[in-house]
Residue, then its C-alpha position, 0 to 999 in steps of 0.5 A: m860637116k853636118q852643121q854645114k849641111k843644115f846651114n846650106s839647107g836653111l839658105e836654100h829654103e830662104i832662097i826658094a822662098k824669096s824666089e817664090m815671092a818674086q814670082n807672085s809679084v810679077h805682072e805681065f802687061a799687054t800694052v805699054e799703056e797698061l804698064l804706064r797706068h800701073d806705074a802711075g797708080n803705084t808711084s806717088a809724086p814727092a810732096n813739093i812736086a805735087e804742090r808745084l803741079q797743083k799751083s801751076s795747073a790751077g790757072i788752066p780753065k776747064p774744057p767746055r762741056s760737050l754738046w751732049q752734056r749741054l743738051f741733056g744736062e749732065 
């Protein structure tokens, strides 16, 4: 009976420790945009998809410089 109690208390400590770790990693986002930025920053694309994206976006011209950039040379 005593051994069973030790096992349960060890199991309880493990469960409590895991729940505390889960609570520390919880993020609350005020907007959907914040959630998407966080997700994009923490998620990397697979190598083959990133390579295909680089190839397909290589032909896209850069947008023209704004009037302020042309006037002040930025």
